[in-house]
Backbone bond lengths (Angstrom), bond angles and torsions (degrees), N, CA, C in turn:
res aa  C-N    CA-C-N  psi(-1)  N-CA   C-N-CA  omega(-1)  CA-C   N-CA-C  phi
1 M - - - 1.473 - - 1.486 110.15 -
2 P 1.301 121.47 115.38 1.428 125.40 176.79 1.603 108.67 -64.16
3 I 1.307 109.96 141.01 1.637 117.04 -177.90 1.448 104.07 -96.85
4 T 1.351 118.30 123.11 1.508 121.25 166.77 1.436 115.33 -58.77
5 R 1.328 124.24 126.29 1.417 120.41 -176.40 1.524 108.14 -99.77
6 T 1.365 109.71 134.84 1.553 116.42 -179.91 1.502 105.01 -96.06
7 P 1.383 114.65 124.43 1.471 113.58 -174.52 1.653 111.29 -61.87
8 M 1.319 119.16 134.53 1.330 124.20 172.93 1.493 118.28 -79.06
9 I 1.263 121.33 127.73 1.479 125.76 -171.19 1.564 104.77 -134.02
10 D 1.260 109.08 156.08 1.470 119.92 -177.31 1.686 99.93 -89.81
11 D 1.365 114.12 97.79 1.596 115.14 -175.82 1.379 115.51 -97.60
12 D 1.439 120.20 -4.03 1.382 125.23 -175.52 1.524 110.30 -122.55
13 G 1.304 121.80 3.24 1.433 120.33 -175.85 1.505 118.96 78.77
14 S 1.286 120.40 -5.37 1.380 125.78 -173.60 1.614 115.80 -80.98
15 G 1.241 116.21 -6.58 1.370 120.75 178.44 1.634 109.65 80.82
16 T 1.329 119.98 9.31 1.381 117.68 172.12 1.515 106.98 -127.51
17 T 1.189 121.62 170.19 1.477 121.82 -179.89 1.475 110.88 -69.62
18 G 1.413 115.85 143.17 1.376 122.45 -170.00 1.549 115.93 -85.23
19 T 1.246 118.60 158.86 1.406 125.96 -173.98 1.435 109.39 -65.45
20 I 1.237 123.90 -37.90 1.590 127.83 -177.68 1.432 106.28 -62.00
21 I 1.487 120.32 -49.64 1.434 119.20 -179.30 1.406 108.85 -71.75
22 N 1.184 123.46 -41.09 1.572 120.01 178.24 1.338 111.06 -57.40
23 N 1.259 122.66 -43.15 1.396 129.40 -177.87 1.570 108.49 -63.03
24 A 1.335 115.40 -51.66 1.595 117.66 177.32 1.457 109.34 -55.18
25 W 1.355 116.57 -46.84 1.435 117.84 -178.14 1.482 114.99 -60.29
26 K 1.366 112.68 -44.67 1.573 118.29 -179.85 1.456 108.29 -64.77
27 Q 1.259 127.33 -40.60 1.371 130.88 179.87 1.544 111.12 -66.48
28 E 1.292 122.48 -35.14 1.400 126.70 171.63 1.489 111.59 -67.73
29 L 1.195 116.00 -42.35 1.569 121.26 178.99 1.354 111.19 -64.40
30 Y 1.469 119.45 -48.55 1.418 124.71 178.25 1.619 110.73 -59.69
31 G 1.306 113.11 -41.61 1.493 120.51 178.74 1.496 111.13 -53.95
32 Q 1.370 114.61 -43.62 1.485 120.90 -170.75 1.544 97.67 -78.30
33 I 1.229 129.42 -43.58 1.433 123.14 -176.48 1.481 113.05 -61.27
34 D 1.433 110.30 -42.93 1.585 115.21 176.32 1.550 114.02 -59.29
35 G 1.428 111.76 -30.11 1.449 114.70 -178.99 1.562 114.35 -71.86
36 I 1.340 117.59 -20.16 1.421 122.76 174.65 1.525 113.00 -62.18
37 G 1.375 115.48 -32.56 1.526 121.40 177.75 1.446 109.71 -75.00
38 T 1.252 119.74 69.43 1.558 127.32 -178.30 1.470 105.36 -68.12
39 P 1.348 115.15 128.64 1.579 121.70 -179.74 1.398 112.31 -69.15
40 Q 1.209 122.21 169.22 1.517 125.34 -178.61 1.578 100.56 -83.17
41 T 1.367 105.42 147.32 1.462 112.89 -177.83 1.595 105.58 -122.45
42 A 1.466 118.30 130.40 1.424 119.21 179.83 1.499 112.22 -79.90
43 F 1.195 120.78 144.98 1.463 129.40 166.66 1.416 117.37 -129.42
44 S 1.424 121.22 170.03 1.392 123.36 -175.25 1.562 105.62 -116.19
45 P 1.296 117.20 102.02 1.467 122.77 177.08 1.518 110.15 -65.39
46 T 1.256 119.44 139.36 1.543 124.97 178.62 1.407 104.38 -121.47
47 D 1.376 111.31 163.43 1.475 127.19 164.49 1.521 113.74 -69.39
48 T 1.343 116.77 122.44 1.423 118.13 -178.38 1.661 108.92 -114.78
49 S 1.366 111.10 10.36 1.421 115.41 -173.11 1.633 110.96 -84.13
50 G 1.369 115.16 -6.11 1.368 116.14 -173.34 1.534 122.38 91.20
51 A 1.376 107.92 -3.93 1.439 113.29 -176.18 1.707 110.22 -93.19
52 G 1.274 117.56 -8.94 1.523 120.04 176.77 1.504 108.69 69.96
53 L 1.350 119.03 33.72 1.481 117.80 179.63 1.502 107.68 -78.08
54 V 1.378 113.89 147.13 1.463 119.71 170.67 1.475 114.42 -111.95
55 F 1.393 109.91 118.94 1.518 112.21 -170.10 1.595 109.85 -88.18
56 V 1.262 107.64 155.96 1.566 115.63 173.95 1.572 101.93 -95.95
57 V 1.353 113.05 110.08 1.609 121.18 -173.26 1.598 104.16 -94.62
58 N 1.229 107.44 123.60 1.571 120.61 168.92 1.472 109.86 -85.16
59 A 1.329 110.74 -54.00 1.519 115.71 -177.68 1.573 105.77 -148.16
60 A 1.340 114.94 139.61 1.543 119.59 174.78 1.425 101.53 -153.35
61 N 1.407 119.43 104.16 1.424 121.80 -176.86 1.561 106.73 -137.97
62 Y 1.321 112.99 151.36 1.530 118.32 174.04 1.553 107.04 -136.00
63 I 1.312 114.25 161.64 1.446 124.32 166.86 1.439 103.71 -132.36
64 R 1.284 117.13 127.51 1.510 123.42 177.55 1.567 111.27 -120.60
65 I 1.340 115.69 120.49 1.332 121.25 172.37 1.497 107.31 -126.90
66 G 1.443 114.26 117.46 1.353 113.37 -170.89 1.561 111.59 70.87
67 N 1.398 107.85 -132.37 1.463 113.81 169.47 1.439 117.43 -108.97
68 L 1.341 115.17 18.84 1.418 129.59 176.81 1.541 108.01 -88.92
69 V 1.311 118.33 120.41 1.467 120.52 177.79 1.553 112.34 -123.14
70 S 1.318 110.75 122.45 1.509 116.80 174.95 1.472 109.43 -102.96
71 I 1.276 117.67 126.08 1.516 121.67 -173.53 1.509 112.50 -121.70
72 Q 1.235 116.98 145.64 1.543 126.94 175.52 1.617 104.33 -133.51
73 L 1.295 113.84 127.15 1.506 118.74 -175.31 1.536 106.96 -139.42
74 E 1.284 117.52 132.86 1.520 121.70 167.98 1.515 101.92 -142.13
75 L 1.379 114.76 128.25 1.332 121.24 -176.77 1.602 110.41 -149.41
76 A 1.317 114.09 165.78 1.464 114.60 173.40 1.525 111.52 -123.27
77 Y 1.236 116.59 141.01 1.505 116.34 -179.82 1.574 109.67 -87.70
78 P 1.304 118.00 143.84 1.441 116.20 -176.43 1.547 106.68 -80.87
79 A 1.286 111.94 173.77 1.519 121.73 172.44 1.548 109.00 -59.77
80 N 1.309 118.03 129.31 1.514 120.18 -176.15 1.487 108.96 -166.79
81 S 1.346 116.54 157.24 1.442 122.69 170.17 1.468 113.09 -121.11
82 N 1.344 117.02 31.02 1.393 120.02 -175.40 1.551 107.95 -80.98
83 P 1.368 111.59 133.17 1.464 117.06 -178.05 1.619 115.90 -89.57
84 S 1.288 118.76 4.12 1.409 124.77 -179.75 1.463 115.61 -71.85
85 Q 1.332 116.48 150.55 1.544 114.68 -178.52 1.572 107.63 -66.57
86 A 1.256 114.89 139.28 1.362 124.08 176.80 1.528 112.28 -66.28
87 A 1.367 110.48 127.09 1.473 116.94 179.29 1.493 115.55 -153.81
88 I 1.345 109.83 135.20 1.484 118.71 -166.87 1.559 103.50 -118.75
89 A 1.445 113.17 141.89 1.415 121.57 166.14 1.435 117.06 -77.45
90 L 1.312 117.15 136.99 1.512 128.91 175.59 1.515 106.68 -92.20
91 P 1.309 115.55 168.26 1.500 114.81 166.79 1.409 125.33 -74.43
92 F 1.404 118.97 -19.97 1.348 129.43 -179.90 1.501 112.77 -131.68
93 F 1.352 115.90 150.19 1.518 114.13 169.17 1.446 114.02 -71.69
94 C 1.367 119.31 154.00 1.413 123.37 -170.78 1.639 103.84 -96.76
95 L 1.366 110.28 144.01 1.514 117.71 178.80 1.504 108.41 -75.34
96 G 1.243 121.68 -35.48 1.429 128.89 -170.88 1.470 115.62 -149.66
97 N 1.272 119.24 159.76 1.440 120.06 176.27 1.543 114.69 -59.77
98 G 1.358 120.80 149.80 1.504 117.68 -177.88 1.493 101.30 -164.81
99 G 1.253 111.75 174.75 1.541 117.73 -178.05 1.523 110.18 -165.19
100 G 1.417 111.75 173.36 1.431 118.35 -174.50 1.525 107.08 -172.23
101 F 1.297 109.47 -159.56 1.472 113.79 177.49 1.452 108.55 -127.37
102 Y 1.399 115.39 155.11 1.469 124.34 170.43 1.447 109.86 -139.23
103 S 1.385 115.42 167.93 1.536 117.01 -177.76 1.436 108.19 -125.86
104 T 1.358 111.37 145.02 1.405 120.02 172.35 1.424 110.89 -144.55
105 G 1.359 123.02 130.13 1.517 123.29 -175.44 1.458 114.92 52.27
106 G 1.400 115.54 34.38 1.407 123.10 177.61 1.480 116.26 77.58
107 V 1.350 117.90 2.52 1.388 124.09 174.50 1.513 116.07 -101.12
108 V 1.405 115.49 128.94 1.508 120.49 -178.59 1.585 101.57 -79.15
109 R 1.224 117.18 130.99 1.460 125.44 168.14 1.602 114.99 -131.57
110 Q 1.271 113.27 -176.25 1.500 114.54 -174.45 1.468 115.50 -109.51
111 Y 1.335 118.72 156.94 1.448 116.61 171.35 1.456 107.72 -141.66
112 L 1.341 115.28 152.91 1.461 121.48 -177.06 1.574 112.56 -123.44
113 L 1.262 109.56 130.60 1.491 115.41 174.67 1.480 113.44 -90.30
114 L 1.231 123.81 131.79 1.493 126.12 -175.35 1.495 111.85 -99.78
115 A 1.337 112.62 123.97 1.527 120.92 178.19 1.670 108.27 -49.56
116 N 1.384 115.96 144.71 1.389 119.67 177.45 1.503 118.97 51.32
117 T 1.320 115.07 18.88 1.484 121.83 165.92 1.572 112.05 -125.66
118 N 1.319 117.03 171.77 1.410 119.18 177.70 1.566 109.22 -115.59
119 Q 1.367 116.35 37.20 1.401 120.43 -174.19 1.552 110.38 -126.95
120 V 1.273 108.06 147.80 1.522 119.44 172.23 1.534 107.28 -111.77
121 L 1.258 117.42 131.37 1.437 126.18 174.59 1.527 113.17 -99.70
122 L 1.315 119.80 137.68 1.467 123.36 -175.82 1.567 108.38 -102.58
123 Y 1.414 109.32 139.85 1.443 115.95 -179.72 1.529 109.92 -133.71
124 D 1.288 120.97 163.73 1.464 122.94 -177.93 1.582 105.59 -86.56
125 T 1.395 113.15 -173.09 1.369 118.70 176.45 1.495 118.28 -63.60
126 N 1.384 112.84 -17.12 1.515 119.04 -169.05 1.666 104.22 -107.24
127 G 1.453 115.17 6.43 1.398 113.28 179.39 1.455 116.48 82.20
128 L 1.445 116.40 13.00 1.464 123.84 -177.99 1.509 101.12 -97.01
129 P 1.463 112.93 142.33 1.570 115.32 172.84 1.469 115.36 -53.77
130 V 1.318 116.09 140.93 1.528 119.97 173.23 1.531 107.31 -97.60
131 S 1.250 117.60 137.63 1.465 128.66 177.67 1.437 111.16 -82.41
132 N 1.347 117.63 149.78 1.479 121.80 177.19 1.610 105.74 -63.88
133 A 1.467 121.78 -35.66 1.431 118.45 177.26 1.467 114.84 -61.38
134 S 1.464 120.10 -33.56 1.409 118.42 -175.37 1.505 108.47 -77.25
135 L 1.400 121.66 -13.88 1.437 121.08 168.84 1.512 118.64 -93.43
136 A 1.372 112.02 7.15 1.552 111.74 176.09 1.427 116.92 -55.02
137 N 1.343 110.66 130.88 1.432 124.54 179.15 1.512 112.57 57.96
138 Q 1.374 114.95 36.10 1.439 117.72 -179.14 1.541 108.55 -129.36
139 G 1.325 118.14 155.81 1.396 123.79 -174.78 1.510 107.66 -94.56
140 V 1.354 118.90 149.72 1.447 125.92 175.42 1.484 104.70 -128.23
141 A 1.350 111.90 137.12 1.444 114.34 176.18 1.558 110.92 -144.76
142 F 1.252 117.59 133.44 1.551 119.40 -178.15 1.591 107.03 -155.77
143 A 1.288 112.54 159.15 1.438 122.82 172.54 1.545 105.95 -139.61
144 G 1.392 112.41 152.56 1.402 112.34 177.15 1.654 104.21 -175.58
145 V 1.396 106.72 178.55 1.481 117.36 179.13 1.396 106.48 -126.65
146 Y 1.361 119.23 141.09 1.499 119.80 170.81 1.473 106.93 -145.69
147 Q 1.347 112.39 168.88 1.448 116.01 172.51 1.586 112.09 -100.60
148 A 1.336 118.89 130.29 1.332 123.36 -172.72 1.649 107.27 -90.97
149 L 1.289 116.29 163.63 1.517 119.74 175.25 1.541 107.51 -75.66
């Protein structure tokens, strides 16, 4: 982020920059530095598998700086018998494919972020698609970072 420069002038006749201008410049700089510490923003993850499931969301937050998105998600799947692959909407579309790990029932599994979509697909430890039914009444938790479009 470019910093707007305040012109330095001799405001007290001493031949040095004055305290008023220095303080204004310093406050502007500190304000811009503080602005980098973007707070977390909550979002509402939805089911993108086509099953129309409604999650119980314990936490769903992201921080976006430029096109870099850091996400934290904890949710519970409802009781269901839907055989479709589990898929969850993210707050922003992904620039490219990516992946990482999530946990459910104490088991670490894999997820895949699809380029040009806003969804994450869930897989088991062998890389096979996980169905909505297999996650019925279970919690899912993951955190990750991705590039948004």
